[in-house]
C-alpha positions in Angstrom: 208.3 161.0 105.9 207.5 159.5 102.9 209.3 158.2 100.7 208.4 157.8 96.4 210.6 158.9 93.1 209.4 163.1 93.2 210.6 163.3 90.0 207.9 160.7 88.4 204.9 160.3 91.2 201.4 161.9 91.7 201.2 164.8 93.3 200.7 164.5 96.7 197.0 166.7 98.0 198.1 170.1 98.9 199.0 171.1 102.6 198.0 174.9 103.0 201.2 176.0 105.2 199.5 179.6 107.6 203.8 180.7 108.1 204.7 178.9 104.5 208.3 179.6 104.3 208.4 180.7 101.0 209.9 183.9 100.2 210.0 184.3 96.3 208.3 182.4 93.5 208.9 183.3 89.8 207.9 182.5 86.0 210.0 183.3 83.3 209.5 183.7 79.5 212.4 184.1 77.6 211.8 184.8 73.8 214.1 186.3 71.0 214.7 189.8 71.5 212.7 192.4 70.5 214.0 195.6 70.4 210.9 198.0 69.9 210.3 196.7 73.8 212.9 199.6 74.3 210.5 202.0 73.6 207.4 203.8 75.2 205.1 204.0 72.8 205.5 200.3 72.0 204.5 199.0 75.4 202.1 201.8 76.4 199.0 199.3 75.4 200.5 196.8 77.6 201.3 198.6 80.5 197.5 200.2 80.4 196.2 196.4 79.8 198.1 195.4 83.2 198.1 199.0 85.0 195.1 198.1 87.1 197.1 195.4 88.9 200.2 197.0 88.4 200.0 200.3 88.2 203.6 201.4 89.4 205.9 201.7 87.1 209.8 201.8 87.4 211.9 201.6 84.2 215.9 200.6 84.8 218.8 200.3 83.0 219.9 196.7 83.4 223.4 195.4 82.2 224.6 191.8 82.7 227.7 190.0 82.0 229.0 187.3 79.4 232.0 185.2 79.1 234.4 185.8 76.3 238.4 184.7 76.0 238.7 187.8 77.4 237.0 187.2 80.9 233.9 188.6 81.8 232.7 191.5 79.4 229.5 193.6 80.5 226.7 193.0 77.7 224.8 196.1 76.0 222.9 198.0 78.7 219.3 197.5 77.6 215.9 198.7 79.3 213.4 196.6 82.0 210.2 198.0 82.5 208.8 197.2 86.0 205.4 197.1 86.7 204.6 196.5 90.2 201.5 196.7 92.5 200.6 199.3 95.3 201.9 197.1 98.1 205.4 195.9 96.1 204.4 192.3 96.6 204.0 191.4 92.9 206.3 192.9 90.1 206.2 192.5 86.3 209.5 192.4 84.6 209.3 193.1 81.0 212.6 193.2 79.0 213.8 193.0 75.1 214.1 189.1 75.2 212.5 188.1 78.7 209.0 188.5 80.3 208.4 188.0 84.5 206.5 187.8 86.8 207.4 187.4 90.4 205.7 187.7 94.3 206.7 187.6 97.4 203.3 187.2 99.4 202.5 183.7 97.3 199.0 182.4 98.5 198.2 179.4 96.8 198.8 178.0 93.2 195.8 178.8 91.7 196.2 182.5 92.1 199.6 182.2 90.6 198.5 180.5 87.7 195.5 183.1 87.0 197.4 185.9 87.2 199.9 184.3 84.8 197.5 183.8 82.4 196.1 187.1 82.6 199.8 188.5 82.0 200.8 185.9 79.3 197.2 187.1 77.3 198.2 190.9 77.8 201.8 189.9 76.2 200.3 187.8 73.8 198.4 190.7 72.5 200.5 193.9 73.1 203.7 192.3 72.6 202.7 189.8 70.1 206.0 187.8 70.4 205.8 185.0 67.7 208.1 182.0 69.0 209.6 181.5 73.0 212.9 179.7 73.5 212.5 179.1 77.2 210.1 179.1 80.4 210.4 178.3 83.5 209.0 178.6 87.0 211.1 179.0 90.3 210.1 178.6 94.5 212.8 179.6 97.0 212.2 178.9 100.6 214.3 180.1 103.3 214.4 179.0 106.7 215.5 181.5 110.0 216.4 181.2 113.4 215.2 178.4 115.1 213.8 176.4 112.1 217.7 176.3 110.9 218.7 174.4 113.8 216.1 172.0 113.7 217.1 171.4 109.5 217.6 167.2 110.8 213.6 167.0 111.7 212.6 169.2 109.2 214.3 167.9 105.9 215.1 164.4 104.7 218.6 163.4 105.3 219.2 163.1 101.8 218.5 167.2 101.8 220.3 168.2 105.2 223.8 166.1 104.3 227.0 166.7 106.2 225.0 169.5 108.1 223.8 166.9 110.5 227.5 165.4 110.8 229.1 166.0 114.8 230.9 168.8 113.2 228.2 170.3 111.6 227.9 172.8 114.0 231.0 174.6 112.6 230.0 174.3 108.4 229.6 178.5 108.0 228.2 177.4 104.5 226.9 174.7 102.1 225.5 174.9 99.0 224.3 171.6 97.2 222.7 171.5 93.2 221.6 168.9 91.4 220.3 169.2 87.7 217.5 166.7 87.2 216.2 165.3 83.8 212.4 165.1 84.4 211.2 160.9 82.6 209.3 161.2 80.0 209.7 164.5 78.4 212.5 167.3 78.0 211.6 169.0 80.9 214.7 169.9 83.7 214.7 170.6 87.3 217.1 172.5 89.1 217.3 172.1 92.7 220.0 174.0 95.4 219.8 173.6 98.8 221.7 174.2 101.9 223.0 177.2 104.8 223.7 180.6 104.0 225.6 182.8 106.8 224.3 186.1 107.2 225.0 188.5 104.6 225.4 186.4 102.1 223.4 184.7 98.8 224.5 183.1 95.8 222.0 184.9 93.8 221.1 188.5 95.0 218.4 189.3 92.5 215.8 186.8 94.2 217.6 186.1 97.8 218.2 188.8 99.3 221.1 188.9 101.9 220.0 189.2 105.9 221.1 189.5 108.7 221.2 186.0 110.2 221.8 182.7 109.0 219.4 181.3 106.9 218.6 177.2 105.6 217.5 178.1 101.3 215.1 175.2 99.8 215.3 176.8 95.8 213.5 174.6 93.2 213.0 175.8 89.7 211.8 173.8 86.7 212.1 174.9 82.8 211.8 173.4 79.1 214.2 175.0 77.2 213.1 174.9 73.5 212.2 177.1 70.7 208.3 176.6 69.9 205.3 178.9 69.0 204.0 181.1 71.4 200.5 180.0 73.1 199.2 181.1 76.4 197.8 177.8 76.3 200.9 175.9 75.9 202.2 177.8 78.7 199.9 177.9 81.4 199.3 174.3 80.8 203.6 173.8 81.5 203.3 175.9 84.7 200.5 173.9 85.9 203.0 170.7 85.1 205.9 172.6 86.5 204.3 173.7 89.7 202.8 170.4 90.8 206.8 168.8 89.8 208.3 171.2 92.1 205.7 170.4 94.5 205.8 167.2 94.9 209.9 167.4 95.2 209.5 170.0 97.9 206.9 167.4 99.8 209.3 164.3 99.3 212.1 166.5 100.7 210.3 168.2 104.0 209.3 166.2 106.8 205.9 166.0 108.4 207.5 167.9 111.3 208.2 170.3 108.9 204.4 171.1 107.8 203.3 171.3 111.5 206.1 173.8 112.1 205.1 175.8 109.6 200.9 175.7 110.2 200.0 172.8 107.9 197.5 170.9 109.4 197.5 167.1 108.9 
């Protein structure tokens, strides 16, 4: 088990995991609303630029909720364009105020960043955003089956927490959330972890409920700051975010974890 400050330490050398418990990786850029994105003719050139990799189009009518003095109120419905690969493992989402790349079949940091760079280039060329307001990357891990019973061996005591207490077997659900300011800049990381019972989730859009209990380790790093859109700038931030997330991940898990999921030390 390593001991260092995961918010400032140099990223460790990557240890590939043959059976990684990573269930989803998401990169999202938010920008001031571009209302033309709801028009087919406006997004057609963007679709054509990415259609070879993401040929399946599934437009969705989406609606969110905002908290007002009258309670939770629905937002105005909007179109979100979903562009999906033929295997259903990669998805691009484009809405009037955000674009996202997500996958359930992550293979490597370099592959993800290359796909993101190509997507951002097409986005810049065809949608032409002038500024962005937020950019973030999120990695979601889920432990199931015997791994849930072995969390005390697989994760640091700071992460397992109350689950390892004498009455831990009676805990049905426990979720911890910490917001970190990353030293030396304006980046922030939200780390969520804990035990989820069967059929439960705290984020149905990203973490689908399953039929058994599971342990979630959810790491989300972002920069919320208005700035000019730049592919190079965003890829630099993406590199920084993915390295810091991996550093935190390696701090949170033990060598037993790496070996359990097929890592070679």
